[in-house]
SERO-549364 format. One record per residue (C-alpha): residue in three letters; x, y, z. Coordinates in Angstrom, 1 decimal, padded with zeros to 4 digits. Example, Ala and Ser with C-alpha at 12.3 -4.5 7.8 and 13.67 -1.06 7.14 Angstrom:
2
+------+--------+--------+--------+
| resn |     c1 |     c2 |     c3 |
+------+--------+--------+--------+
|  ALA |  012.3 | -004.5 |  007.8 |
|  SER |  013.7 | -001.1 |  007.1 |
+------+--------+--------+--------+
END
This chain:
66
+------+--------+--------+--------+
| resn |     c1 |     c2 |     c3 |
+------+--------+--------+--------+
|  MET |  189.3 |  045.2 | -021.2 |
|  GLU |  191.3 |  045.7 | -024.4 |
|  LEU |  190.0 |  047.1 | -027.6 |
|  LYS |  191.1 |  047.3 | -031.1 |
|  ILE |  190.5 |  050.8 | -032.7 |
|  ASP |  190.8 |  051.4 | -036.5 |
|  GLY |  191.1 |  054.7 | -038.1 |
|  MET |  193.2 |  056.7 | -035.8 |
|  THR |  195.8 |  058.6 | -037.7 |
|  CYS |  196.9 |  061.2 | -035.0 |
|  GLY |  197.0 |  062.5 | -031.3 |
|  HIS |  193.7 |  064.4 | -032.0 |
|  CYS |  192.2 |  061.1 | -032.8 |
|  SER |  193.6 |  059.3 | -029.9 |
|  ALA |  192.4 |  062.0 | -027.6 |
|  ALA |  188.9 |  061.8 | -029.0 |
|  VAL |  188.8 |  058.1 | -028.7 |
|  LYS |  190.1 |  058.4 | -025.1 |
|  LYS |  187.7 |  061.2 | -024.0 |
|  ALA |  184.9 |  059.1 | -025.9 |
|  LEU |  185.9 |  056.0 | -023.7 |
|  GLU |  186.0 |  057.8 | -020.7 |
|  SER |  182.5 |  059.3 | -021.2 |
|  VAL |  180.9 |  055.7 | -020.8 |
|  ASP |  179.7 |  054.6 | -017.4 |
|  GLY |  181.7 |  052.2 | -015.4 |
|  VAL |  185.1 |  053.3 | -017.0 |
|  GLN |  187.5 |  054.2 | -014.5 |
|  GLU |  190.5 |  054.9 | -016.8 |
|  ALA |  191.1 |  054.5 | -020.6 |
|  ARG |  194.5 |  054.4 | -022.2 |
|  VAL |  194.9 |  054.7 | -025.9 |
|  ASP |  198.1 |  053.5 | -028.0 |
|  LEU |  197.9 |  055.3 | -031.1 |
|  GLU |  200.8 |  053.4 | -032.9 |
|  ALA |  199.3 |  049.9 | -031.7 |
|  GLY |  195.7 |  051.0 | -032.7 |
|  HIS |  194.3 |  049.7 | -029.4 |
|  ALA |  192.9 |  050.9 | -026.3 |
|  VAL |  192.9 |  049.5 | -022.6 |
|  VAL |  189.8 |  050.5 | -020.4 |
|  THR |  189.8 |  049.5 | -016.6 |
|  GLY |  186.6 |  049.5 | -014.6 |
|  SER |  183.2 |  047.5 | -015.5 |
|  PRO |  181.7 |  049.1 | -018.7 |
|  ASP |  179.5 |  047.2 | -021.2 |
|  LEU |  181.5 |  046.5 | -024.3 |
|  SER |  178.6 |  047.6 | -026.8 |
|  ALA |  178.6 |  051.1 | -024.9 |
|  LEU |  182.5 |  051.3 | -025.6 |
|  VAL |  182.3 |  050.4 | -029.2 |
|  ALA |  179.3 |  052.8 | -029.6 |
|  ALA |  181.2 |  055.6 | -028.1 |
|  VAL |  184.1 |  055.2 | -030.3 |
|  GLU |  181.9 |  054.8 | -033.3 |
|  ASP |  180.0 |  058.0 | -032.5 |
|  GLU |  183.6 |  059.5 | -032.8 |
|  GLY |  184.1 |  058.2 | -036.4 |
|  TYR |  186.2 |  055.2 | -035.7 |
|  ARG |  185.8 |  051.4 | -035.6 |
|  ALA |  186.3 |  049.5 | -032.5 |
|  SER |  186.0 |  045.9 | -031.4 |
|  ALA |  187.2 |  043.5 | -028.5 |
|  ALA |  190.8 |  042.9 | -028.9 |
|  GLY |  191.4 |  039.3 | -030.6 |
|  ALA |  187.8 |  039.3 | -031.9 |
+------+--------+--------+--------+
END
């Protein structure tokens, strides 16, 4: 599942987003690309739980292409 992430400006931001995504039930792995502003999550997580986890860290997230 690919997410568009807005608001990341540095390595700390991408690390915080990665940690937040990996804390969601069903996530096997999360890869965050700071420059592209997106994350790829493997596993079977709920999209709304992923978005909520990212937004709790202060960033905006949505399904890529949405």
